[in-house]
N, C-alpha and C positions, 0 to 999 in steps of 0.2 A: 504494500500500500504506500501511497505517496505520503510522506511525513514532513518534508521540508519543501516549501515552495517559495522561490525567489521572484522578485520583481524589482524594477527601478533602473535597470541598465539602459544604456543608450549612448548617444553622441553628445559630447560636451566640448566646448572650446577650452584651450589652456587658460587656467585661472578660474574656470567655472566650477560648478558644483553639481553633484548628483547624490541621491539618497537611495541606497539599496535596502530592501526589506526581505526578511526571511521569516515566513510564518510556519510555525511548528504545529503538528497535530496536538490537540489538547491532551491526548492520551499519554504523550511522552514528555510534554514540556516541563511539568513539575519535577520530573526525575532527571532532567538534563543537568549534568555537572558543569559543562563548559560548552559555549557556542563560539564559533569563530568564522572568520572570512579568510579564504585562501584565494589566490589568483595564479593564473598561468598564462604567460604570454607565449607567442609562437617561438619555438626553439629554446625555451627556458624551462627550468624546473618549477614545479608548483611551490609556492611560498606562502607562509602564514602572514597575513596582513594585520589582523587584529583578533583578539579573543576576549571573552568576558565570562567570568565564573558565575556560579549560582549566587555567590555572595556579592556580586557587583564589581569585583576587581577586574581591571582591564590591563591589557598589554598590547603593544604595537610594534610592528617592524620599524626599524630606524628610518626607513625611507618614507614613512607616512606620519611619523610623529609630528604633532602640531598642526596637521592638516586633516586627518581623519579622526572620527569619533565613533566608537561603538557604544550602543546603548540597547536597552530592552524595555518592553512594555509587557509586563506579566499578564495584565488583563486581556491583552490581545494575542498572547502566545507568540510574540514577534520580537525579533532582534533586528536592529538597524545598523547601517554603516553610513554615516554622513561623511561625504567626501568633498572637501573644499580645496581650493587652490590646486585644482587638478593639473597634472603635467602629462605630456605625451607618453612618458614612460609608465604612467599608470594604466595604459591601455592593456587589457587582458580580459580573459574570461574569469569572472569572480564566482566562487563556489561557497555556499554556506555549509558549515559543518557543525554537527552536534555530537557530543560525547555523553553517553550514559555509562555510569559505573554501577553495576548491579551484582551483588554477591562476588565482588572482586573480579568480575568480568567486564571487559570493555566492549561497548557497542557504538559503532560509528554510523552516522547518518549523513547523507549528502544531498544538497539541493541540485537542481538540474543544470545550474550554471547560467549566468547572465553576462552578456557582452558589454563591456565598457570601452568606449573609444574616445580618446581625447585628441582632437586635431583641429587646426585652424582652417 
């Protein structure tokens, strides 16, 4: 079943902004330990962009610190990535990820991916 659904990707100019959303199924959201955003550009390895824990702690890749903000709305079972001051090097497919830890077992869930293109 589909448990993570992404939206918000698209085309932006350098210096512009986009907001990505990832909606999790309510059946799993309350038990998610960590949610994050990864991205993969053509010819490059997938990299972690930002992550947020169930307690609200966040961390970011050095390349996006000060520009991107990860947040969540528990009432909507949704995590967001606010992307400001976009640069061409931010162009990639962005994937939402969720991790559940249940009885010491790790379960990973992935969104379908959304394209972000930054170009003038």
